[in-house]
VMD Tcl script that builds the backbone (N, CA, C; Angstrom):
set m [mol new atoms 300]
animate dup $m
set s [atomselect $m all]
$s set {name element resname resid chain x y z} {
  {N N MET 1 A -4.194 -8.003 -37.238}
  {CA C MET 1 A -3.505 -6.911 -36.566}
  {C C MET 1 A -4.333 -6.369 -35.399}
  {N N LYS 2 A -5.665 -6.198 -35.641}
  {CA C LYS 2 A -6.533 -5.681 -34.582}
  {C C LYS 2 A -6.572 -6.645 -33.394}
  {N N LYS 3 A -6.587 -7.955 -33.677}
  {CA C LYS 3 A -6.614 -8.944 -32.606}
  {C C LYS 3 A -5.331 -8.878 -31.773}
  {N N SER 4 A -4.215 -8.648 -32.425}
  {CA C SER 4 A -2.936 -8.546 -31.721}
  {C C SER 4 A -2.912 -7.330 -30.804}
  {N N ILE 5 A -3.407 -6.214 -31.295}
  {CA C ILE 5 A -3.448 -4.984 -30.485}
  {C C ILE 5 A -4.388 -5.168 -29.299}
  {N N THR 6 A -5.562 -5.759 -29.554}
  {CA C THR 6 A -6.520 -6.018 -28.479}
  {C C THR 6 A -5.920 -6.937 -27.429}
  {N N LEU 7 A -5.238 -7.978 -27.879}
  {CA C LEU 7 A -4.601 -8.918 -26.961}
  {C C LEU 7 A -3.519 -8.229 -26.142}
  {N N LEU 8 A -2.711 -7.397 -26.789}
  {CA C LEU 8 A -1.659 -6.666 -26.076}
  {C C LEU 8 A -2.251 -5.695 -25.050}
  {N N LEU 9 A -3.323 -5.013 -25.407}
  {CA C LEU 9 A -3.982 -4.100 -24.463}
  {C C LEU 9 A -4.541 -4.856 -23.259}
  {N N ALA 10 A -5.194 -5.981 -23.523}
  {CA C ALA 10 A -5.746 -6.788 -22.437}
  {C C ALA 10 A -4.643 -7.288 -21.517}
  {N N LEU 11 A -3.562 -7.755 -22.101}
  {CA C LEU 11 A -2.421 -8.228 -21.319}
  {C C LEU 11 A -1.819 -7.084 -20.494}
  {N N GLY 12 A -1.737 -5.909 -21.105}
  {CA C GLY 12 A -1.221 -4.745 -20.384}
  {C C GLY 12 A -2.074 -4.381 -19.182}
  {N N PHE 13 A -3.401 -4.437 -19.340}
  {CA C PHE 13 A -4.297 -4.146 -18.222}
  {C C PHE 13 A -4.132 -5.172 -17.105}
  {N N LEU 14 A -3.993 -6.437 -17.468}
  {CA C LEU 14 A -3.804 -7.477 -16.459}
  {C C LEU 14 A -2.509 -7.272 -15.682}
  {N N ILE 15 A -1.445 -6.976 -16.393}
  {CA C ILE 15 A -0.146 -6.770 -15.739}
  {C C ILE 15 A -0.178 -5.532 -14.856}
  {N N SER 16 A -0.755 -4.439 -15.359}
  {CA C SER 16 A -0.803 -3.225 -14.539}
  {C C SER 16 A -1.698 -3.416 -13.323}
  {N N GLY 17 A -2.790 -4.180 -13.460}
  {CA C GLY 17 A -3.670 -4.450 -12.322}
  {C C GLY 17 A -2.986 -5.264 -11.252}
  {N N SER 18 A -2.239 -6.289 -11.655}
  {CA C SER 18 A -1.547 -7.105 -10.656}
  {C C SER 18 A -0.396 -6.335 -10.019}
  {N N THR 19 A 0.247 -5.450 -10.790}
  {CA C THR 19 A 1.306 -4.611 -10.229}
  {C C THR 19 A 0.726 -3.655 -9.205}
  {N N LEU 20 A -0.411 -3.056 -9.521}
  {CA C LEU 20 A -1.069 -2.143 -8.588}
  {C C LEU 20 A -1.457 -2.865 -7.312}
  {N N MET 21 A -1.967 -4.091 -7.425}
  {CA C MET 21 A -2.340 -4.854 -6.237}
  {C C MET 21 A -1.124 -5.173 -5.379}
  {N N SER 22 A 0.017 -5.428 -5.995}
  {CA C SER 22 A 1.213 -5.728 -5.202}
  {C C SER 22 A 1.694 -4.488 -4.457}
  {N N PHE 23 A 1.507 -3.310 -5.032}
  {CA C PHE 23 A 1.892 -2.077 -4.355}
  {C C PHE 23 A 0.950 -1.747 -3.209}
  {N N THR 24 A -0.334 -2.079 -3.345}
  {CA C THR 24 A -1.315 -1.738 -2.309}
  {C C THR 24 A -1.516 -2.864 -1.305}
  {N N GLY 25 A -0.873 -3.997 -1.517}
  {CA C GLY 25 A -1.010 -5.098 -0.572}
  {C C GLY 25 A -2.147 -6.035 -0.917}
  {N N GLY 26 A -2.749 -5.917 -2.076}
  {CA C GLY 26 A -3.797 -6.842 -2.473}
  {C C GLY 26 A -5.070 -6.604 -1.712}
  {N N GLU 27 A -5.358 -7.453 -0.726}
  {CA C GLU 27 A -6.593 -7.361 0.027}
  {C C GLU 27 A -6.411 -6.511 1.275}
  {N N ASP 28 A -5.770 -5.403 1.141}
  {CA C ASP 28 A -5.531 -4.486 2.244}
  {C C ASP 28 A -6.844 -3.906 2.745}
  {N N ASP 29 A -6.959 -3.701 4.044}
  {CA C ASP 29 A -8.191 -3.147 4.601}
  {C C ASP 29 A -8.090 -1.645 4.822}
  {N N GLY 30 A -7.251 -0.979 4.055}
  {CA C GLY 30 A -7.188 0.471 4.096}
  {C C GLY 30 A -6.455 1.025 5.296}
  {N N GLY 31 A -5.521 0.265 5.868}
  {CA C GLY 31 A -4.758 0.761 7.003}
  {C C GLY 31 A -5.519 0.701 8.315}
  {N N ARG 32 A -6.566 -0.070 8.346}
  {CA C ARG 32 A -7.360 -0.187 9.566}
  {C C ARG 32 A -6.718 -1.207 10.497}
  {N N ILE 33 A -6.894 -0.989 11.797}
  {CA C ILE 33 A -6.244 -1.801 12.820}
  {C C ILE 33 A -7.330 -2.497 13.649}
  {N N LYS 34 A -7.187 -3.828 13.801}
  {CA C LYS 34 A -8.195 -4.595 14.528}
  {C C LYS 34 A -7.879 -4.627 16.017}
  {N N VAL 35 A -8.865 -4.233 16.822}
  {CA C VAL 35 A -8.788 -4.379 18.271}
  {C C VAL 35 A -10.050 -5.118 18.719}
  {N N TYR 36 A -10.024 -5.626 19.929}
  {CA C TYR 36 A -11.173 -6.351 20.470}
  {C C TYR 36 A -11.850 -5.492 21.524}
  {N N ILE 37 A -13.140 -5.230 21.337}
  {CA C ILE 37 A -13.932 -4.471 22.298}
  {C C ILE 37 A -14.472 -5.469 23.314}
  {N N VAL 38 A -14.152 -5.240 24.596}
  {CA C VAL 38 A -14.519 -6.174 25.657}
  {C C VAL 38 A -15.486 -5.499 26.625}
  {N N ASN 39 A -16.597 -6.181 26.897}
  {CA C ASN 39 A -17.562 -5.713 27.886}
  {C C ASN 39 A -17.631 -6.774 28.980}
  {N N LYS 40 A -17.055 -6.462 30.138}
  {CA C LYS 40 A -17.034 -7.404 31.251}
  {C C LYS 40 A -18.227 -7.212 32.182}
  {N N CYS 41 A -19.112 -6.290 31.854}
  {CA C CYS 41 A -20.298 -6.033 32.675}
  {C C CYS 41 A -21.400 -7.043 32.356}
  {N N SER 42 A -22.387 -7.099 33.238}
  {CA C SER 42 A -23.491 -8.034 33.040}
  {C C SER 42 A -24.675 -7.384 32.336}
  {N N SER 43 A -24.431 -6.257 31.689}
  {CA C SER 43 A -25.479 -5.601 30.895}
  {C C SER 43 A -24.846 -4.959 29.671}
  {N N ASP 44 A -25.668 -4.679 28.675}
  {CA C ASP 44 A -25.183 -3.998 27.482}
  {C C ASP 44 A -24.756 -2.588 27.856}
  {N N VAL 45 A -23.703 -2.081 27.213}
  {CA C VAL 45 A -23.240 -0.719 27.488}
  {C C VAL 45 A -22.974 0.019 26.182}
  {N N LYS 46 A -23.103 1.330 26.245}
  {CA C LYS 46 A -22.760 2.183 25.116}
  {C C LYS 46 A -21.350 2.702 25.328}
  {N N TYR 47 A -20.594 2.773 24.236}
  {CA C TYR 47 A -19.258 3.365 24.283}
  {C C TYR 47 A -19.096 4.252 23.058}
  {N N LYS 48 A -18.141 5.171 23.119}
  {CA C LYS 48 A -17.957 6.152 22.056}
  {C C LYS 48 A -16.633 5.917 21.349}
  {N N VAL 49 A -16.653 6.120 20.033}
  {CA C VAL 49 A -15.464 6.013 19.206}
  {C C VAL 49 A -15.317 7.324 18.446}
  {N N ALA 50 A -14.191 8.003 18.651}
  {CA C ALA 50 A -13.928 9.267 17.976}
  {C C ALA 50 A -12.801 9.064 16.967}
  {N N SER 51 A -13.171 8.967 15.700}
  {CA C SER 51 A -12.202 8.843 14.611}
  {C C SER 51 A -11.890 10.235 14.102}
  {N N PRO 52 A -10.772 10.373 13.404}
  {CA C PRO 52 A -10.495 11.680 12.807}
  {C C PRO 52 A -11.658 12.089 11.892}
  {N N GLY 53 A -12.386 13.122 12.294}
  {CA C GLY 53 A -13.484 13.642 11.489}
  {C C GLY 53 A -14.872 13.172 11.858}
  {N N SER 54 A -15.014 12.225 12.783}
  {CA C SER 54 A -16.355 11.771 13.158}
  {C C SER 54 A -16.364 11.127 14.533}
  {N N THR 55 A -17.553 11.092 15.122}
  {CA C THR 55 A -17.757 10.422 16.407}
  {C C THR 55 A -18.974 9.508 16.273}
  {N N THR 56 A -18.833 8.286 16.767}
  {CA C THR 56 A -19.918 7.310 16.671}
  {C C THR 56 A -20.088 6.628 18.019}
  {N N HIS 57 A -21.338 6.315 18.356}
  {CA C HIS 57 A -21.644 5.560 19.572}
  {C C HIS 57 A -22.030 4.132 19.174}
  {N N TYR 58 A -21.505 3.174 19.913}
  {CA C TYR 58 A -21.790 1.769 19.678}
  {C C TYR 58 A -22.320 1.154 20.969}
  {N N THR 59 A -22.903 -0.021 20.847}
  {CA C THR 59 A -23.335 -0.787 22.013}
  {C C THR 59 A -22.566 -2.093 22.034}
  {N N ALA 60 A -22.004 -2.405 23.190}
  {CA C ALA 60 A -21.326 -3.689 23.392}
  {C C ALA 60 A -22.254 -4.557 24.234}
  {N N ASP 61 A -22.596 -5.726 23.730}
  {CA C ASP 61 A -23.466 -6.633 24.468}
  {C C ASP 61 A -22.759 -7.137 25.720}
  {N N ASP 62 A -23.554 -7.491 26.729}
  {CA C ASP 62 A -22.988 -7.928 28.006}
  {C C ASP 62 A -22.106 -9.159 27.840}
  {N N GLY 63 A -20.943 -9.113 28.503}
  {CA C GLY 63 A -20.017 -10.241 28.538}
  {C C GLY 63 A -19.406 -10.635 27.203}
  {N N THR 64 A -19.242 -9.693 26.281}
  {CA C THR 64 A -18.726 -10.051 24.959}
  {C C THR 64 A -17.325 -9.525 24.707}
  {N N LYS 65 A -16.692 -10.113 23.702}
  {CA C LYS 65 A -15.377 -9.675 23.196}
  {C C LYS 65 A -15.476 -9.760 21.683}
  {N N ASN 66 A -15.596 -8.594 21.038}
  {CA C ASN 66 A -15.818 -8.564 19.592}
  {C C ASN 66 A -14.732 -7.783 18.871}
  {N N PRO 67 A -14.288 -8.297 17.715}
  {CA C PRO 67 A -13.290 -7.571 16.926}
  {C C PRO 67 A -13.927 -6.390 16.189}
  {N N LYS 68 A -13.215 -5.284 16.152}
  {CA C LYS 68 A -13.617 -4.096 15.383}
  {C C LYS 68 A -12.350 -3.546 14.753}
  {N N THR 69 A -12.488 -2.904 13.605}
  {CA C THR 69 A -11.331 -2.279 12.983}
  {C C THR 69 A -11.517 -0.771 12.959}
  {N N PHE 70 A -10.414 -0.066 13.237}
  {CA C PHE 70 A -10.431 1.381 13.300}
  {C C PHE 70 A -9.196 1.948 12.618}
  {N N MET 71 A -9.293 3.209 12.226}
  {CA C MET 71 A -8.144 3.910 11.668}
  {C C MET 71 A -7.202 4.312 12.798}
  {N N GLU 72 A -5.935 4.418 12.484}
  {CA C GLU 72 A -4.962 4.899 13.459}
  {C C GLU 72 A -5.363 6.305 13.905}
  {N N GLY 73 A -5.241 6.578 15.189}
  {CA C GLY 73 A -5.616 7.875 15.738}
  {C C GLY 73 A -7.007 7.890 16.340}
  {N N THR 74 A -7.775 6.825 16.140}
  {CA C THR 74 A -9.120 6.728 16.712}
  {C C THR 74 A -9.019 6.593 18.225}
  {N N LYS 75 A -9.903 7.304 18.926}
  {CA C LYS 75 A -9.940 7.229 20.387}
  {C C LYS 75 A -11.212 6.505 20.807}
  {N N ILE 76 A -11.060 5.580 21.763}
  {CA C ILE 76 A -12.186 4.791 22.253}
  {C C ILE 76 A -12.445 5.170 23.701}
  {N N TYR 77 A -13.707 5.492 23.987}
  {CA C TYR 77 A -14.118 5.924 25.326}
  {C C TYR 77 A -15.024 4.863 25.930}
  {N N ASN 78 A -14.840 4.587 27.238}
  {CA C ASN 78 A -15.634 3.555 27.893}
  {C C ASN 78 A -17.048 4.049 28.207}
  {N N SER 79 A -17.804 3.235 28.908}
  {CA C SER 79 A -19.194 3.558 29.219}
  {C C SER 79 A -19.319 4.762 30.147}
  {N N ASP 80 A -18.243 5.109 30.862}
  {CA C ASP 80 A -18.253 6.277 31.744}
  {C C ASP 80 A -17.765 7.543 31.037}
  {N N GLY 81 A -17.401 7.440 29.760}
  {CA C GLY 81 A -16.927 8.590 29.004}
  {C C GLY 81 A -15.434 8.850 29.119}
  {N N LYS 82 A -14.710 7.952 29.790}
  {CA C LYS 82 A -13.258 8.095 29.947}
  {C C LYS 82 A -12.546 7.441 28.760}
  {N N MET 83 A -11.544 8.142 28.174}
  {CA C MET 83 A -10.791 7.548 27.080}
  {C C MET 83 A -9.975 6.371 27.611}
  {N N VAL 84 A -10.172 5.208 26.993}
  {CA C VAL 84 A -9.476 4.012 27.455}
  {C C VAL 84 A -8.443 3.505 26.459}
  {N N HIS 85 A -8.479 4.023 25.219}
  {CA C HIS 85 A -7.509 3.536 24.233}
  {C C HIS 85 A -7.437 4.488 23.050}
  {N N GLU 86 A -6.218 4.719 22.571}
  {CA C GLU 86 A -6.022 5.408 21.298}
  {C C GLU 86 A -5.376 4.415 20.355}
  {N N VAL 87 A -6.005 4.187 19.220}
  {CA C VAL 87 A -5.538 3.180 18.268}
  {C C VAL 87 A -4.262 3.660 17.591}
  {N N LYS 88 A -3.240 2.813 17.682}
  {CA C LYS 88 A -1.939 3.095 17.058}
  {C C LYS 88 A -1.555 1.892 16.217}
  {N N SER 89 A -0.504 2.024 15.443}
  {CA C SER 89 A -0.096 0.918 14.574}
  {C C SER 89 A 0.217 -0.339 15.380}
  {N N GLY 90 A 0.690 -0.192 16.601}
  {CA C GLY 90 A 1.007 -1.342 17.448}
  {C C GLY 90 A -0.175 -1.895 18.222}
  {N N SER 91 A -1.376 -1.364 17.983}
  {CA C SER 91 A -2.579 -1.789 18.723}
  {C C SER 91 A -3.209 -3.054 18.196}
  {N N GLU 92 A -2.738 -3.564 17.080}
  {CA C GLU 92 A -3.342 -4.738 16.458}
  {C C GLU 92 A -3.505 -5.866 17.478}
  {N N GLY 93 A -4.750 -6.324 17.660}
  {CA C GLY 93 A -5.044 -7.426 18.565}
  {C C GLY 93 A -5.249 -7.031 20.012}
  {N N ASP 94 A -5.102 -5.758 20.359}
  {CA C ASP 94 A -5.301 -5.308 21.746}
  {C C ASP 94 A -6.752 -5.515 22.176}
  {N N GLU 95 A -6.939 -5.761 23.482}
  {CA C GLU 95 A -8.264 -5.832 24.061}
  {C C GLU 95 A -8.561 -4.501 24.738}
  {N N VAL 96 A -9.685 -3.886 24.370}
  {CA C VAL 96 A -10.090 -2.594 24.919}
  {C C VAL 96 A -11.348 -2.823 25.752}
  {N N VAL 97 A -11.221 -2.668 27.068}
  {CA C VAL 97 A -12.348 -2.896 27.974}
  {C C VAL 97 A -13.172 -1.622 28.066}
  {N N VAL 98 A -14.455 -1.725 27.655}
  {CA C VAL 98 A -15.344 -0.557 27.698}
  {C C VAL 98 A -16.232 -0.570 28.925}
  {N N CYS 99 A -16.267 -1.680 29.641}
  {CA C CYS 99 A -16.996 -1.759 30.907}
  {C C CYS 99 A -16.472 -2.940 31.698}
  {N N ASP 100 A -16.106 -2.661 32.958}
  {CA C ASP 100 A -15.667 -3.770 33.821}
  {C C ASP 100 A -16.347 -3.606 35.128}
}
mol reanalyze $m
mol bondsrecalc $m
mol representation Tube
mol addrep $m
């Protein structure tokens, strides 16, 4: 009897776990949106990213195009401090030039 109950509990956990994964999308990245940070300058540049609740400075190496993921509503500022992009749901795959 104990083995049957243990087996049923284990099966229940497996089913509920797979159901939860189907509701959350499985390997979801938390609603983050991938954009490409592009530096067309011949030197490394600093750019600013302002997410809801925080601000971070990054460096883009000269002549690079690198993928980054951000939350919707994040604002990206170029090397001159001008806002060049606000991340929206439709921004997936966009190229954001931080220095040209």
